[in-house]
N, C-alpha and C positions, 0 to 999 in steps of 0.2 A: 736638336730641335724638339720641343715638348710634344708628346703624343697628341695632345688636344689640338695642336696646330697642323700637324701633318695628316692626321686621320680625322676628317670631318665628313659632313654629309656629301660634299662634292667628291671627295676622294673615294668614298664608298660607292657612290653611283658610278664613277669612272672604273672602279674595280669590277663591278658587275657587268658593265658594258664591255670592258676588255675581255672578260671571261667568255661572254657569249660570242664575241666576234672572233675568238681564237679557237672555236670548236668546243669549248667547255671542258671542265673537269669536275667530276662529282666531289672530289676532295675540297675544292674551293667553296662549294655550296655550304659546307660545314664550317670551314675555317673563316670565311668572310663574315659569317653570322657572329662567330665568337670574337673576331677582331673588332667588329663594329660595336659589339656590346661592351667591350673593354673601354671603348671611347665614349660610352654613354649613348650610342645610337642603336635603335632597335630596327632590325630588318628580319624578314622571314623568307622562306622559300617562295612565298607568293610574290615577293618583290622581284625575284628572278623571272618568274612567269609573266608578271605584268610588263616588265621591260621588253620581253620578247613580243608579247601581244600588242604593245604600243609601238612597235617598230623601232625601239631604241637602238637595236644593234642587229645587223645581219651577220652571218658567218662569213668572214672574209679570208680566213686561213684554214687550210686543211690540216687537221691535228698532226702532231709530231709522230705519233705512233704509225702513221701511214707514210710519212715522208721524212727523209733525213733532215735534221736541223740545219745542216750546211746548205741544203737547197733553199730552205726558208730564208736564211740570211743572204744568200746570193741573189734571191729574187727581190730583195728590198728590206727584209727583216722588220724589226720593231719600228724603225724610223719611218718606213713606208706605211706600216699599219696605223701608227699613231697619227701621222699626218692625214691619212684618209679619214679616220674617225673624227678628227678635229674639223676637217674641212666640211664634213657632212653634218656637223652640229651634234654629234652623238656624245661628245666628251665636254667636261667643264675645263676650258683652257686655263682658267685662273686658279686651278687647284694647286695648293702649296706642296712641294715635293722636297726630298732630302737635298736637292741641289739648291733649294731656296728660290727657284723660279717656277713659272708655269709649265704646263705640259709641252708647249711649243719647243722648248729646249730639247725635247726628246724626239723631235721630228728630223733631227740631224744625226748622222752616223759618224763614228770615229774611224780614222784611217791614219796610216803612217805616211807622212810627207817628208821624204828623205830622212827617215829615221825619227822624225818628231811627230808626236801625237797632234792631230788636227781634226777638225770637224767639217763636214760638208753636208749639203742638203740631201735628203733621201732621193733615190731615183725617181724620175718623173712618171715612169710606168713600171709595172711589175715585170721582173725578168723571167718569170715562170708562172703562167696562169693556172698551171696544174697544182700549184702550192699556195700562191698568194694572189688575191684578186682585189681590185679597187672596190670601194663601198657601193658603187652603182652596178656591180656585176658579181654578187656574192655567190658562194657555193649553196647557201641556204638562206631563205628569207626570214627564218625564225630562230636563228642562232643555233648553238650546238647542244643545248639542254632543253628538256621539257619536264614540267612538273605533272606527275600523275597522282590521281586520287581514286580510291576504290575501297572495297570491303577488306582489303589487307592493310589499309592505312595510306600514308602518303609516301611518295617516292620520287626520286630524281632519276631520269634516264638520259644517258648521253647519246643523243640521236646522231651526232656527227660520227660516232664510231660504228654505226649500223648501216647496212645496205637497205635500200628502200623496201625490198621484198621482206625484210625482217621487222618492219615497223609494227605490223599487226600479226599476232600469233594466237590462234584459237586451237587449243589442245587440252587433253585431260591433265589435271594437276598430279604431280608425283611428289610426295612429301617426305622429307628426311629430317633427322634430328641433328646431324652434324656433317661436315664435309667428308669425313672418312666413309660414311655410308654412301655418299654420292659417288666417290671414286670407286668403291667396291662394286656398286651397281653398274657403273660404266664398264669396268673391266669384264664383268660377267655378261655384258651385252643386254642388260635389262633396260637400258636407256636408248636403245637403237630403235626409236620410234618418235613420233611427234609427242611433245610433252612440255608442260610448264613445271620446271623443277623448283620446288619451294624448300629452302633450307631454314628451318625454324630455330628460334631461341639462340640467335647469334648476335644479339644487340649488347650494348654496354651494361645493361642491368642484368642480363641473363648470364653471360660468361665473359664479359670484358671486350666484346666485339672483335673476334680474331680476324686475321688476314685470310681471305678466301680466294685470293687471286689465282692460286694453283688449280682452281676448278675451270678456269677459262679455256685451257687447251682441250679439255673434254667437250665443252660446249662447241668450240670451233670445229672439232672433229665431227661431231654429230651434224652440224650445219653443212659441212663440206660433203656429207653423204646425202644431202637433200632433205633432211628432217627439219620440221618446223619446231624450233626449240627456244625456250626462254627460261630464265631462272630469276627467282626473287629471293633476296636475302637481306639481313640487316648487318651482316659482317662487313669488315673493311675490304675495300679494293684499293690498296696502296694508300690507306689513310682515311678513307671516308665511308660512311654508311650509304648504301644504295637505297635503303628505305628506312623510314623512321616514323613512329607513331607520335612522337612528341609534337604537340601543336606549336611549340615555340619555334620549331624549325619551319 
């Protein structure tokens, strides 16, 4: 099916809503912008933020890094989630998909009926409210992502991956030029205090935007010791920038 038919304005809106309802991924805030642009549709990070502010989608699913995928599927999975979002008017039901039908086709789940593939409606209720909730009882009223702006530029933060006590951090900035310096400072104990760790010059124009995910254990270790810690960087976290000055984003 041609790209122009499957990726249109309705499909892009559905993708944003689905992202916010499932706890968010900073990866997708970059990839969805690029995919939409390939289809001739212009969206920015502001559109993600406006969707949250307008109540377009609440966070109905606790992200997979916190709960096993099997628990999500056993609780109702994507069929339950899509049906809830459709029923609440958050999704365009008539969006064209690779199956050639609207999204309601995805509110049923596959199962083996005596060895044959069959489809059945999603469960009427979530099987595990610690993992998956109905649209009228979300984990968060603002979705899993937030757009931040400030004197360092624009950034996307995954609030679903943060405890409430870490949403606001006020501490001195500690500036580094690369991740090797951060790891060295951590091992030497120089980061064992409150601080906002800034890793400069990690964007695509500076050095190709390297993967910085290996800094996460150090951050988690400092937080577990009771320190108020935050870090800001333009490097990748499994594929996406956490902050970007480009206004097109």
